[in-house]
C-alpha positions as CSV (number, residue, x, y, z in Angstrom):
1,X,46.4,-9.6,-183.7
2,X,46.4,-13.1,-185.1
3,X,43.3,-14.8,-186.4
4,X,42.8,-17.0,-183.3
5,X,42.7,-14.0,-181.0
6,X,40.3,-12.2,-183.4
7,X,37.9,-15.2,-183.4
8,X,38.0,-15.5,-179.6
9,X,37.5,-11.7,-179.2
10,X,34.4,-11.7,-181.4
11,X,33.1,-14.7,-179.5
12,X,33.7,-13.0,-176.1
13,X,31.9,-9.9,-177.3
14,X,28.8,-11.6,-178.7
15,X,26.5,-10.8,-175.7
16,X,26.9,-7.1,-176.2
17,X,23.3,-6.3,-175.1
18,X,23.8,-8.2,-171.9
19,X,27.0,-6.3,-171.2
20,X,25.3,-2.9,-171.9
21,X,22.4,-3.7,-169.7
22,X,24.8,-4.2,-166.8
23,X,26.5,-0.8,-167.2
24,X,29.5,-2.0,-169.2
25,X,30.8,0.3,-172.0
26,X,31.2,-1.9,-175.1
27,X,33.7,0.4,-176.9
28,X,35.9,0.6,-173.8
29,X,35.7,-3.2,-173.3
30,X,36.7,-3.9,-176.8
31,X,39.6,-1.5,-176.8
32,X,41.0,-2.9,-173.5
33,X,40.6,-6.5,-174.7
34,X,42.2,-5.8,-178.1
35,X,45.3,-4.2,-176.4
36,X,45.6,-7.0,-174.0
37,X,45.5,-9.7,-176.7
38,X,48.0,-7.9,-178.9
39,X,50.4,-7.7,-175.9
40,X,49.8,-11.4,-175.3
41,X,51.0,-12.2,-178.8
42,X,54.2,-10.2,-178.1
43,X,54.9,-12.0,-174.8
44,X,56.8,-15.2,-175.5
45,X,55.6,-18.5,-174.1
46,X,57.5,-19.6,-171.0
47,X,59.0,-22.7,-172.7
48,X,60.1,-20.8,-175.8
49,X,61.2,-17.4,-174.4
50,X,64.9,-18.4,-174.4
51,X,64.9,-19.4,-178.0
52,X,63.1,-16.3,-179.0
53,X,65.7,-14.1,-177.2
54,X,68.6,-15.9,-178.8
55,X,67.2,-15.2,-182.2
56,X,66.6,-11.5,-181.3
57,X,63.4,-11.4,-183.3
58,X,60.2,-9.7,-182.4
59,X,57.7,-12.1,-180.9
60,X,54.4,-12.1,-182.8
61,X,53.0,-15.6,-182.6
62,X,53.1,-16.5,-178.9
63,X,49.5,-17.5,-179.0
64,X,50.2,-20.3,-181.6
65,X,53.2,-21.5,-179.5
66,X,51.1,-21.6,-176.4
67,X,48.4,-23.6,-178.1
68,X,51.0,-26.0,-179.6
69,X,52.5,-26.7,-176.1
70,X,49.0,-27.3,-174.7
71,X,48.2,-29.8,-177.5
72,X,51.4,-31.7,-176.8
73,X,50.5,-31.8,-173.1
74,X,47.1,-33.1,-174.1
75,X,48.8,-35.9,-176.1
76,X,50.8,-36.9,-173.0
77,X,47.5,-37.3,-171.0
78,X,46.5,-40.1,-173.4
79,X,48.8,-42.5,-171.5
80,X,46.0,-42.7,-168.9
81,X,43.9,-44.7,-171.4
82,X,46.7,-47.2,-171.8
83,X,46.4,-48.3,-168.2
84,X,44.8,-51.7,-167.7
85,X,41.8,-50.4,-165.8
86,X,38.0,-49.8,-166.2
87,X,37.1,-46.7,-168.2
88,X,35.9,-44.7,-165.1
89,X,39.4,-45.3,-163.6
90,X,41.1,-44.2,-166.8
91,X,39.0,-41.0,-166.9
92,X,39.6,-40.3,-163.3
93,X,43.4,-40.3,-163.9
94,X,42.8,-38.3,-167.1
95,X,40.8,-35.6,-165.3
96,X,43.3,-35.6,-162.4
97,X,46.1,-34.6,-164.8
98,X,43.9,-32.2,-166.6
99,X,42.9,-30.4,-163.4
100,X,46.4,-30.4,-162.1
101,X,48.0,-29.0,-165.3
102,X,45.3,-26.4,-165.9
103,X,45.4,-25.1,-162.4
104,X,49.2,-25.1,-162.2
105,X,49.5,-23.4,-165.5
106,X,47.0,-20.7,-164.5
107,X,48.8,-20.2,-161.2
108,X,52.3,-20.2,-162.5
109,X,52.8,-19.3,-166.1
110,X,49.8,-16.9,-166.3
111,X,50.1,-15.1,-163.0
112,X,50.8,-11.9,-164.9
113,X,47.3,-12.3,-166.5
114,X,45.4,-13.2,-163.3
115,X,47.0,-10.5,-161.2
116,X,47.7,-7.8,-163.8
117,X,48.3,-4.8,-161.5
118,X,49.1,-2.6,-164.5
119,X,45.3,-1.9,-164.9
120,X,45.6,0.1,-161.6
121,X,48.1,2.4,-163.2
122,X,47.0,2.6,-166.9
123,X,43.2,2.2,-166.9
124,X,42.2,3.4,-163.4
125,X,43.0,7.1,-164.1
126,X,41.0,7.0,-167.3
127,X,37.2,7.5,-167.5
128,X,36.5,3.7,-167.4
129,X,34.0,2.4,-164.9
130,X,34.9,-0.5,-162.6
131,X,32.4,-3.0,-164.1
132,X,34.1,-2.6,-167.5
133,X,37.5,-3.1,-166.0
134,X,36.4,-6.2,-164.1
135,X,34.6,-7.6,-167.2
136,X,37.7,-7.0,-169.3
137,X,39.8,-8.9,-166.8
138,X,37.4,-11.8,-166.7
139,X,37.1,-12.0,-170.5
140,X,40.9,-11.8,-170.8
141,X,41.2,-14.8,-168.5
142,X,38.4,-16.5,-170.4
143,X,40.3,-16.1,-173.7
144,X,43.5,-17.4,-172.1
145,X,41.7,-20.4,-170.7
146,X,40.3,-21.1,-174.2
147,X,43.7,-21.1,-175.7
148,X,44.8,-23.6,-173.1
149,X,41.8,-25.8,-172.7
150,X,40.8,-26.4,-176.4
151,X,44.2,-27.7,-177.6
152,X,44.7,-29.6,-174.3
153,X,41.3,-31.4,-174.6
154,X,41.5,-32.0,-178.4
155,X,43.8,-35.1,-178.4
156,X,41.5,-36.7,-175.7
157,X,38.3,-35.8,-177.6
158,X,39.7,-37.4,-180.8
159,X,40.8,-40.6,-179.0
160,X,37.5,-40.9,-177.1
161,X,35.6,-40.2,-180.3
162,X,37.5,-43.1,-182.0
163,X,37.1,-45.5,-179.1
164,X,33.6,-44.6,-177.7
165,X,32.0,-42.8,-180.6
166,X,30.8,-39.2,-181.2
167,X,28.6,-39.2,-178.1
168,X,31.6,-40.1,-175.9
169,X,33.7,-37.3,-177.5
170,X,30.8,-34.8,-177.0
171,X,30.5,-35.8,-173.3
172,X,34.2,-35.4,-172.8
173,X,34.0,-31.9,-174.2
174,X,31.1,-31.1,-171.8
175,X,32.7,-32.6,-168.8
176,X,35.9,-30.7,-169.7
177,X,34.0,-27.4,-169.6
178,X,32.7,-28.3,-166.2
179,X,36.2,-29.1,-165.1
180,X,37.4,-25.7,-166.3
181,X,34.7,-23.9,-164.4
182,X,35.8,-25.8,-161.2
183,X,39.4,-24.9,-161.9
184,X,38.6,-21.2,-162.1
185,X,37.1,-21.6,-158.6
186,X,40.1,-23.4,-157.3
187,X,42.5,-20.8,-158.6
188,X,40.6,-17.8,-157.3
189,X,40.2,-19.5,-153.9
190,X,43.9,-20.4,-153.9
191,X,44.9,-16.7,-154.4
192,X,42.4,-15.5,-151.8
193,X,43.7,-18.0,-149.2
194,X,47.3,-17.0,-149.9
195,X,46.6,-13.3,-149.6
196,X,44.6,-13.9,-146.5
197,X,47.3,-15.7,-144.5
198,X,50.5,-14.1,-146.0
199,X,51.8,-10.7,-146.8
200,X,51.2,-9.3,-150.3
201,X,55.0,-8.7,-150.8
202,X,55.6,-12.5,-150.4
203,X,52.9,-13.4,-152.9
204,X,55.1,-14.0,-155.9
205,X,57.7,-15.9,-153.9
206,X,54.9,-18.3,-152.7
207,X,53.7,-18.7,-156.3
208,X,57.3,-19.7,-157.3
209,X,57.4,-22.4,-154.6
210,X,53.9,-23.7,-155.6
211,X,55.2,-24.0,-159.2
212,X,58.2,-26.0,-158.0
213,X,55.9,-28.3,-155.9
214,X,53.6,-28.8,-159.0
215,X,56.6,-29.8,-161.1
216,X,57.8,-32.3,-158.5
217,X,54.3,-33.8,-158.0
218,X,53.7,-34.1,-161.8
219,X,57.1,-35.9,-162.2
220,X,56.4,-38.2,-159.3
221,X,52.9,-39.1,-160.6
222,X,54.1,-39.9,-164.1
223,X,56.8,-42.1,-162.6
224,X,54.8,-43.9,-159.9
225,X,51.2,-44.1,-161.2
226,X,51.8,-46.8,-163.9
227,X,53.9,-48.8,-161.5
228,X,51.2,-48.7,-158.8
229,X,48.4,-49.6,-161.1
230,X,50.4,-52.4,-162.7
231,X,51.4,-54.0,-159.4
232,X,48.0,-53.7,-157.6
233,X,46.0,-56.9,-157.8
234,X,42.2,-56.5,-158.5
235,X,42.7,-52.8,-159.1
236,X,39.3,-52.5,-160.8
237,X,37.5,-54.0,-157.9
238,X,39.3,-51.8,-155.3
239,X,38.6,-48.7,-157.5
240,X,34.9,-49.2,-158.0
241,X,34.3,-50.2,-154.4
242,X,36.3,-47.3,-152.7
243,X,33.8,-44.9,-151.2
244,X,36.6,-42.3,-150.4
245,X,36.8,-41.5,-154.1
246,X,33.8,-39.2,-153.7
247,X,36.1,-36.5,-152.3
248,X,38.2,-36.4,-155.5
249,X,37.0,-33.8,-158.0
250,X,38.5,-35.7,-160.9
251,X,36.3,-38.7,-159.9
252,X,33.2,-36.5,-160.1
253,X,33.8,-35.6,-163.7
254,X,34.9,-39.2,-164.6
255,X,31.6,-40.5,-163.0
256,X,29.7,-37.8,-164.9
257,X,31.1,-39.0,-168.2
258,X,30.6,-42.7,-167.3
259,X,27.0,-42.3,-166.1
260,X,25.9,-40.1,-169.0
261,X,27.6,-42.4,-171.6
262,X,26.4,-45.8,-170.2
263,X,23.2,-44.6,-168.5
264,X,24.0,-46.8,-165.5
265,X,26.2,-46.9,-162.5
266,X,26.6,-47.6,-158.8
267,X,25.1,-45.3,-156.1
268,X,28.6,-44.0,-155.5
269,X,29.0,-43.1,-159.2
270,X,25.5,-41.4,-159.3
271,X,26.4,-39.3,-156.3
272,X,29.8,-38.3,-157.8
273,X,28.0,-37.4,-161.1
274,X,25.6,-35.1,-159.3
275,X,28.6,-33.4,-157.7
276,X,30.3,-33.1,-161.1
277,X,27.2,-31.4,-162.6
278,X,26.1,-29.1,-159.7
279,X,29.3,-28.1,-157.9
280,X,31.0,-26.4,-160.9
281,X,28.0,-24.0,-161.2
282,X,27.8,-23.4,-157.5
283,X,31.5,-22.6,-157.5
284,X,31.1,-20.3,-160.5
285,X,28.4,-18.4,-158.5
286,X,30.7,-18.2,-155.5
287,X,33.5,-16.8,-157.7
288,X,31.2,-14.1,-159.1
289,X,29.4,-13.3,-155.9
290,X,32.2,-13.5,-153.3
291,X,35.7,-14.3,-154.6
292,X,36.0,-11.9,-157.6
293,X,35.3,-8.7,-155.5
294,X,37.5,-9.9,-152.7
295,X,40.3,-10.7,-155.2
296,X,40.1,-7.2,-156.7
297,X,40.4,-5.6,-153.2
298,X,43.4,-7.8,-152.4
299,X,45.0,-7.0,-155.7
300,X,45.5,-3.4,-154.7
301,X,47.6,-4.6,-151.7
302,X,50.1,-6.3,-154.1
303,X,50.7,-3.1,-156.0
304,X,51.1,-1.1,-152.8
305,X,53.0,-3.7,-150.8
306,X,56.2,-1.8,-150.9
307,X,54.7,1.1,-149.0
308,X,53.2,-1.2,-146.4
309,X,56.6,-2.7,-145.7
310,X,58.2,0.7,-145.1
311,X,55.3,2.0,-143.0
312,X,54.9,-0.9,-140.5
313,X,57.9,-3.1,-140.1
314,X,57.4,-6.0,-137.7
315,X,59.9,-6.4,-134.9
316,X,59.7,-10.2,-134.9
317,X,60.4,-10.4,-138.6
318,X,63.4,-8.0,-138.3
319,X,64.8,-10.1,-135.4
320,X,64.5,-13.3,-137.4
321,X,66.2,-11.7,-140.4
322,X,69.1,-10.6,-138.2
323,X,69.5,-14.1,-136.8
324,X,69.6,-15.5,-140.3
325,X,72.2,-13.0,-141.3
326,X,74.4,-13.9,-138.3
327,X,74.0,-17.6,-139.1
328,X,75.1,-17.1,-142.8
329,X,78.0,-14.9,-141.7
330,X,79.1,-17.6,-139.2
331,X,79.0,-20.3,-141.9
332,X,80.9,-18.0,-144.3
333,X,83.5,-17.4,-141.6
334,X,84.0,-21.2,-141.1
335,X,84.3,-22.0,-144.8
336,X,86.0,-19.0,-146.5
337,X,88.9,-16.6,-146.0
338,X,88.3,-12.9,-145.3
339,X,88.0,-10.6,-148.3
340,X,86.6,-11.2,-151.8
341,X,86.2,-15.0,-151.2
342,X,83.8,-14.4,-148.3
343,X,82.0,-11.7,-150.2
344,X,81.5,-14.1,-153.1
345,X,80.1,-16.7,-150.6
346,X,77.6,-14.3,-148.9
347,X,76.5,-12.7,-152.2
348,X,75.9,-16.0,-153.9
349,X,74.1,-17.4,-150.8
350,X,71.6,-14.5,-150.9
351,X,71.2,-14.6,-154.6
352,X,70.4,-18.4,-154.6
353,X,67.6,-17.7,-152.1
354,X,66.2,-14.7,-153.9
355,X,66.7,-15.3,-157.6
356,X,63.5,-16.8,-159.0
357,X,65.0,-18.3,-162.2
358,X,67.7,-20.0,-160.1
359,X,65.1,-21.6,-157.8
360,X,62.9,-22.7,-160.7
361,X,65.7,-24.5,-162.4
362,X,67.5,-26.1,-159.3
363,X,65.0,-26.6,-156.5
364,X,62.8,-29.1,-158.5
365,X,65.8,-31.3,-158.9
366,X,65.7,-32.0,-155.1
367,X,62.2,-33.5,-155.5
368,X,63.3,-35.4,-158.7
369,X,66.2,-37.0,-156.7
370,X,63.9,-38.0,-153.9
371,X,61.4,-39.5,-156.3
372,X,64.1,-41.3,-158.2
373,X,65.5,-42.8,-155.0
374,X,62.1,-43.9,-154.0
375,X,61.6,-45.6,-157.4
376,X,64.8,-47.5,-157.1
377,X,63.8,-48.9,-153.7
378,X,60.2,-49.5,-155.0
379,X,61.5,-51.5,-158.0
380,X,64.1,-53.5,-156.0
381,X,61.9,-56.1,-154.4
382,X,64.8,-58.1,-153.0
383,X,66.4,-55.2,-151.2
384,X,65.9,-54.7,-147.5
385,X,67.6,-53.0,-144.6
386,X,69.6,-56.1,-143.8
387,X,71.4,-55.8,-147.2
388,X,72.5,-52.3,-146.3
389,X,73.4,-53.2,-142.7
390,X,75.5,-56.2,-143.8
391,X,76.8,-54.2,-146.9
392,X,76.2,-57.0,-149.4
393,X,76.8,-56.4,-153.1
394,X,73.3,-55.1,-153.6
395,X,73.5,-53.0,-150.4
396,X,76.8,-51.5,-151.4
397,X,75.4,-50.5,-154.8
398,X,72.5,-48.8,-153.2
399,X,74.8,-46.9,-150.8
400,X,77.1,-45.7,-153.6
401,X,74.0,-44.7,-155.6
402,X,72.7,-42.6,-152.7
403,X,76.1,-41.0,-152.0
404,X,76.9,-40.0,-155.6
405,X,73.4,-39.4,-157.0
406,X,73.1,-36.1,-155.0
407,X,76.1,-34.8,-156.8
408,X,73.9,-34.0,-159.9
409,X,71.9,-31.6,-157.8
410,X,75.1,-29.7,-156.8
411,X,76.3,-29.8,-160.4
412,X,73.1,-28.3,-161.5
413,X,73.4,-25.6,-158.9
414,X,76.9,-24.7,-159.9
415,X,76.0,-24.6,-163.5
416,X,73.2,-22.2,-162.9
417,X,75.2,-19.9,-160.6
418,X,76.4,-17.8,-163.5
419,X,73.0,-17.0,-165.0
420,X,70.7,-14.1,-164.2
421,X,68.2,-12.0,-166.0
422,X,69.8,-9.0,-164.2
423,X,73.2,-9.7,-165.6
424,X,73.8,-6.0,-166.3
425,X,74.3,-5.6,-162.5
426,X,77.7,-7.3,-163.0
427,X,79.3,-3.9,-163.2
428,X,79.7,-4.1,-159.5
429,X,82.5,-6.7,-160.0
430,X,84.5,-4.4,-162.2
431,X,84.5,-1.3,-159.9
432,X,86.1,-3.3,-157.1
433,X,89.9,-3.3,-156.7
434,X,90.3,-7.0,-157.3
435,X,93.5,-8.4,-158.9
436,X,92.0,-11.8,-159.5
437,X,88.3,-12.6,-159.6
438,X,89.0,-16.2,-158.9
439,X,88.3,-15.7,-155.2
440,X,84.8,-14.6,-155.9
441,X,84.2,-17.6,-158.0
442,X,85.7,-19.9,-155.3
443,X,83.4,-18.3,-152.7
444,X,80.4,-18.9,-154.9
445,X,81.3,-22.5,-155.4
446,X,81.6,-23.0,-151.7
447,X,78.2,-21.4,-151.1
448,X,76.6,-23.9,-153.6
449,X,78.4,-26.9,-151.9
450,X,77.4,-25.8,-148.4
451,X,73.8,-25.2,-149.4
452,X,73.1,-28.2,-151.7
453,X,75.8,-30.9,-151.0
454,X,76.5,-30.8,-147.2
455,X,72.9,-31.3,-146.0
456,X,72.5,-34.5,-148.1
457,X,75.9,-35.7,-146.9
458,X,75.0,-34.9,-143.3
459,X,71.7,-36.8,-143.6
460,X,73.3,-39.8,-145.3
461,X,76.0,-39.8,-142.7
462,X,73.6,-40.0,-139.8
463,X,71.6,-42.8,-141.5
464,X,74.8,-44.7,-142.5
465,X,76.3,-44.6,-139.0
466,X,73.0,-45.6,-137.5
467,X,72.8,-48.7,-139.8
468,X,76.4,-49.7,-140.3
469,X,78.3,-48.0,-137.5
470,X,81.5,-46.0,-137.6
471,X,82.9,-48.2,-140.4
472,X,80.8,-46.2,-142.8
473,X,82.6,-42.9,-142.1
474,X,85.7,-43.5,-144.3
475,X,83.4,-44.1,-147.3
476,X,81.3,-41.1,-146.5
477,X,84.4,-38.9,-146.3
478,X,85.7,-40.2,-149.7
479,X,82.3,-39.6,-151.3
480,X,82.0,-36.1,-149.9
481,X,85.5,-35.2,-151.1
482,X,84.8,-36.7,-154.5
483,X,81.6,-34.6,-154.9
484,X,83.5,-31.4,-154.1
485,X,86.2,-32.4,-156.6
486,X,83.4,-32.9,-159.2
487,X,82.1,-29.4,-158.6
488,X,85.6,-27.8,-159.0
489,X,86.3,-29.9,-162.1
490,X,83.1,-28.5,-163.6
491,X,84.5,-25.0,-163.2
492,X,88.1,-25.9,-164.2
493,X,87.1,-27.6,-167.4
494,X,84.2,-25.3,-168.2
495,X,84.0,-21.6,-168.9
496,X,85.1,-19.2,-166.2
497,X,82.1,-17.1,-165.2
498,X,81.4,-14.7,-162.3
499,X,78.3,-15.5,-160.3
500,X,75.0,-14.3,-161.8
501,X,76.7,-12.2,-164.5
502,X,75.7,-14.1,-167.6
503,X,72.6,-14.3,-169.8
504,X,70.8,-17.6,-169.9
505,X,70.3,-17.3,-173.7
506,X,74.0,-16.9,-174.5
507,X,75.0,-18.7,-177.6
508,X,76.6,-22.2,-177.3
509,X,80.3,-22.3,-178.1
510,X,82.4,-25.0,-179.7
511,X,83.4,-27.8,-177.3
512,X,80.5,-27.4,-174.9
513,X,79.2,-30.9,-175.9
514,X,82.4,-32.7,-174.9
515,X,82.7,-30.7,-171.7
516,X,79.1,-31.5,-170.7
517,X,79.6,-35.2,-171.5
518,X,82.7,-35.2,-169.3
519,X,80.8,-33.5,-166.5
520,X,78.1,-36.2,-166.7
521,X,80.5,-39.1,-166.9
522,X,82.8,-38.1,-164.1
523,X,80.3,-38.8,-161.2
524,X,79.6,-42.3,-162.7
525,X,83.4,-43.0,-163.1
526,X,84.2,-42.0,-159.5
527,X,81.2,-44.0,-158.2
528,X,82.3,-47.1,-160.0
529,X,85.8,-46.8,-158.7
530,X,84.5,-46.3,-155.2
531,X,82.2,-49.3,-155.5
532,X,85.2,-51.7,-156.3
533,X,87.3,-50.4,-153.3
534,X,84.4,-50.0,-150.9
535,X,85.4,-52.8,-148.5
536,X,89.2,-52.1,-148.7
537,X,89.7,-49.5,-145.9
538,X,93.4,-48.8,-146.7
539,X,92.5,-48.1,-150.3
540,X,89.6,-45.9,-149.1
541,X,92.0,-43.8,-147.0
542,X,94.6,-43.6,-149.8
543,X,91.9,-42.5,-152.3
544,X,90.7,-39.9,-149.8
545,X,94.2,-38.5,-149.5
546,X,94.5,-38.4,-153.3
547,X,91.1,-36.8,-153.6
548,X,92.0,-34.1,-151.1
549,X,95.3,-33.3,-153.0
550,X,93.4,-33.0,-156.2
551,X,90.8,-30.8,-154.5
552,X,93.6,-28.5,-153.1
553,X,95.1,-28.2,-156.6
554,X,91.8,-27.4,-158.2
555,X,90.9,-24.9,-155.5
556,X,94.2,-23.1,-155.9
557,X,93.8,-23.0,-159.7
558,X,90.3,-21.6,-159.4
559,X,91.6,-18.9,-157.0
560,X,94.1,-17.8,-159.6
561,X,91.6,-17.2,-162.4
562,X,92.4,-13.9,-164.0
563,X,90.2,-11.2,-165.5
564,X,91.4,-12.3,-169.0
565,X,89.8,-15.7,-168.4
566,X,86.5,-14.5,-167.0
567,X,83.5,-14.4,-169.3
568,X,80.4,-12.2,-168.7
569,X,77.5,-10.8,-170.6
570,X,78.1,-7.4,-169.1
571,X,79.2,-4.6,-171.3
572,X,80.0,-0.9,-170.5
573,X,77.9,0.5,-173.4
């Protein structure tokens, strides 16, 4: 155990007499916490796990890595103080990001800590009472929160200390602790609500989608917030006079800091400060009195969810599942040939929907694309619908951008198709009587195109025809064909891999840099060519024919990929 965990352990165990008076066994409590903290040091931080696996070294300093990442995150929050706004507005944005990041980190990265069902198997059979187990869980969460909160608050405390003095820094530390207490309430309430309205077996899937949503919202806020503040006239006046701010928890803590530091404020600020001081303690009481016991009861459902599924299957759910299977098989029939190609399509489709690592890497890109498109329209003050309808120079540029920008999502999906943490299951490919594995690869590419490319093309097609008429269809067809060509070029010029049969941490090989640069440049190159021939319909049709021929050649080449060309992390030993 490293020195930080030792210090936090001693601090957590200081009120031993209080624990003993409530029926908690101190020796059992210390043993459980020691074991948990040692295991935490051996569990790599989420952002560094890939590098640790590549080096194949035993992880022993994960706590320090976690604290370093939290400190860097705290430094990023300092941009809130660069906004041209009154201090209470700056602190409102600061606490908004602090609450958002702390809650999302607890929900996503530390789900294994908050819902550690291993206690039900390891500790429950031992002669350890329930109060000791519950206190060990709460103190374990407390230690984790300390390792997150202290480094995350430290950059802000230093900055506020320099700008507002020691009193301001001390007040930020106090309001930060109140924010942490409130976040604990939010996280517990969040879990209880999810387990109340959903099945326990879907719990982890929902957590994954929440994490994706958090990533999108965080990206959007960092992109849009400075622009909104910079372009809003009389922002300080609007902010200080807006009574609806009382519903924002971040405003409570900002008002608490401002009122205690300046000893003055408006009635709205005093009301928010009262909320910031009282509600965290009321929420802490609610956690201890109501949410914690209910959470422990719900926790047992997660560990036993497999039995509940087998015991009481729901007829409606089975019917919906069968309908989805029929729909997927129908799509596969329309887009692939029978045999290994269709098998590769269906297998990849299901894996894209079920593989958590794939979803965490690809799905946020959908939100990033939507945010980026919104930013483009937000910054382009002279652009309006008339430019797109009349297909002016600016309008054509926006159309081409919309048509080709979505190709990066498909490229990311195709690039991630080969990776899986269950790569050892790739043995299933090698026991099948396949002469050429290229058909499986071709089916997987088609699955990614149908899932991530065609929906965007369909939506853009409807919008384009509605605004510009049927004259837009030739350009739409060329852009769609070019995007499929880009995907197949990525496979043709890259490494030949079977779907979900490769470790994410595989060592980089010589030439990857040039190949990746080519993959990034190709969409831009095709988009520029398309822009210059946009209004020339004969050239558009000729380019579409050429694109289809290239696509046919690339498809035929991918189908002929042999076993000797295939790369996989699977080994028979």
